[in-house]
LOFI-440811 format. One record per residue (C-alpha): residue number from 1; x, y, z. Coordinates in steps of 0.2 Angstrom, whole numbers, plus 2048, in hexadecimal, padded with zeros to 3 digits. Layout:
! residues N
<rec><num>NUM</num><u>X</u><v>Y</v><w>Z</w></rec>
...
This chain:
! residues 74
<rec><num>1</num><u>F36</u><v>C16</v><w>3BA</w></rec>
<rec><num>2</num><u>F3D</u><v>C05</v><w>3B9</w></rec>
<rec><num>3</num><u>F33</u><v>BF5</v><w>3B4</w></rec>
<rec><num>4</num><u>F34</u><v>BF0</v><w>3C7</w></rec>
<rec><num>5</num><u>F2D</u><v>C00</v><w>3CD</w></rec>
<rec><num>6</num><u>F1E</u><v>C00</v><w>3C1</w></rec>
<rec><num>7</num><u>F1B</u><v>BED</v><w>3C4</w></rec>
<rec><num>8</num><u>F1B</u><v>BF1</v><w>3D7</w></rec>
<rec><num>9</num><u>F0F</u><v>BFF</v><w>3D5</w></rec>
<rec><num>10</num><u>F03</u><v>BF4</v><w>3CA</w></rec>
<rec><num>11</num><u>F04</u><v>BE6</v><w>3D7</w></rec>
<rec><num>12</num><u>EFF</u><v>BF2</v><w>3E5</w></rec>
<rec><num>13</num><u>EF1</u><v>BF9</v><w>3DB</w></rec>
<rec><num>14</num><u>EEB</u><v>BE7</v><w>3D7</w></rec>
<rec><num>15</num><u>EEB</u><v>BE3</v><w>3EA</w></rec>
<rec><num>16</num><u>EE2</u><v>BF3</v><w>3EE</w></rec>
<rec><num>17</num><u>ED4</u><v>BF0</v><w>3E1</w></rec>
<rec><num>18</num><u>ED3</u><v>BDE</v><w>3E6</w></rec>
<rec><num>19</num><u>ED0</u><v>BE1</v><w>3F8</w></rec>
<rec><num>20</num><u>EC4</u><v>BEF</v><w>3F5</w></rec>
<rec><num>21</num><u>EBA</u><v>BE3</v><w>3E9</w></rec>
<rec><num>22</num><u>EBB</u><v>BD6</v><w>3F6</w></rec>
<rec><num>23</num><u>EB4</u><v>BE1</v><w>404</w></rec>
<rec><num>24</num><u>EA6</u><v>BE8</v><w>3F9</w></rec>
<rec><num>25</num><u>EA2</u><v>BD7</v><w>3F2</w></rec>
<rec><num>26</num><u>EA1</u><v>BD0</v><w>403</w></rec>
<rec><num>27</num><u>E96</u><v>BDE</v><w>409</w></rec>
<rec><num>28</num><u>E8A</u><v>BDC</v><w>3FB</w></rec>
<rec><num>29</num><u>E89</u><v>BC9</v><w>3FC</w></rec>
<rec><num>30</num><u>E86</u><v>BC9</v><w>40E</w></rec>
<rec><num>31</num><u>E79</u><v>BD7</v><w>40F</w></rec>
<rec><num>32</num><u>E70</u><v>BD5</v><w>3FF</w></rec>
<rec><num>33</num><u>E72</u><v>BC3</v><w>3F9</w></rec>
<rec><num>34</num><u>E72</u><v>BBA</v><w>409</w></rec>
<rec><num>35</num><u>E67</u><v>BC7</v><w>412</w></rec>
<rec><num>36</num><u>E70</u><v>BC6</v><w>422</w></rec>
<rec><num>37</num><u>E7B</u><v>BD1</v><w>42D</w></rec>
<rec><num>38</num><u>E8E</u><v>BD1</v><w>42E</w></rec>
<rec><num>39</num><u>E8D</u><v>BCC</v><w>441</w></rec>
<rec><num>40</num><u>E82</u><v>BBD</v><w>43C</w></rec>
<rec><num>41</num><u>E8E</u><v>BB8</v><w>42E</w></rec>
<rec><num>42</num><u>E9D</u><v>BB7</v><w>439</w></rec>
<rec><num>43</num><u>EAE</u><v>BBE</v><w>439</w></rec>
<rec><num>44</num><u>EB7</u><v>BAF</v><w>432</w></rec>
<rec><num>45</num><u>EAB</u><v>BAD</v><w>424</w></rec>
<rec><num>46</num><u>EAD</u><v>BC0</v><w>420</w></rec>
<rec><num>47</num><u>EC0</u><v>BBE</v><w>41F</w></rec>
<rec><num>48</num><u>EBF</u><v>BAF</v><w>413</w></rec>
<rec><num>49</num><u>EB2</u><v>BB7</v><w>408</w></rec>
<rec><num>50</num><u>EBC</u><v>BC7</v><w>406</w></rec>
<rec><num>51</num><u>ECC</u><v>BBC</v><w>403</w></rec>
<rec><num>52</num><u>EC4</u><v>BB1</v><w>3F6</w></rec>
<rec><num>53</num><u>EBC</u><v>BC0</v><w>3ED</w></rec>
<rec><num>54</num><u>ECC</u><v>BCA</v><w>3ED</w></rec>
<rec><num>55</num><u>ED6</u><v>BBB</v><w>3E7</w></rec>
<rec><num>56</num><u>ECA</u><v>BB9</v><w>3D8</w></rec>
<rec><num>57</num><u>ECB</u><v>BCB</v><w>3D4</w></rec>
<rec><num>58</num><u>EDE</u><v>BCB</v><w>3D5</w></rec>
<rec><num>59</num><u>EDF</u><v>BBC</v><w>3C9</w></rec>
<rec><num>60</num><u>ED4</u><v>BC5</v><w>3BD</w></rec>
<rec><num>61</num><u>EDE</u><v>BD5</v><w>3BF</w></rec>
<rec><num>62</num><u>EEE</u><v>BCC</v><w>3BD</w></rec>
<rec><num>63</num><u>EEA</u><v>BC8</v><w>3AB</w></rec>
<rec><num>64</num><u>EF6</u><v>BCE</v><w>39E</w></rec>
<rec><num>65</num><u>EE9</u><v>BD9</v><w>396</w></rec>
<rec><num>66</num><u>EE4</u><v>BE2</v><w>3A6</w></rec>
<rec><num>67</num><u>EF2</u><v>BE6</v><w>3B1</w></rec>
<rec><num>68</num><u>EFF</u><v>BD9</v><w>3AC</w></rec>
<rec><num>69</num><u>F07</u><v>BD8</v><w>3BE</w></rec>
<rec><num>70</num><u>F0F</u><v>BC7</v><w>3BA</w></rec>
<rec><num>71</num><u>F0A</u><v>BC0</v><w>3CB</w></rec>
<rec><num>72</num><u>F03</u><v>BB0</v><w>3C4</w></rec>
<rec><num>73</num><u>F0C</u><v>BA8</v><w>3B5</w></rec>
<rec><num>74</num><u>F02</u><v>BA8</v><w>3A5</w></rec>
């Protein structure tokens, strides 16, 4: 497989792992840390919480020693 193909697969994997971590992180933080329900937390806040956690995980996974997806310049 070419370099482009493996890089694309790695980027898709990073995106999937990041979104999954964002959803799980949001659920844990809302239910256990804030001790409230998702309905009380609000849809907009849920969206931005998942997005910010997913971005943080994606930046960490982008590192050259983890996935080396070259999304961000090092």
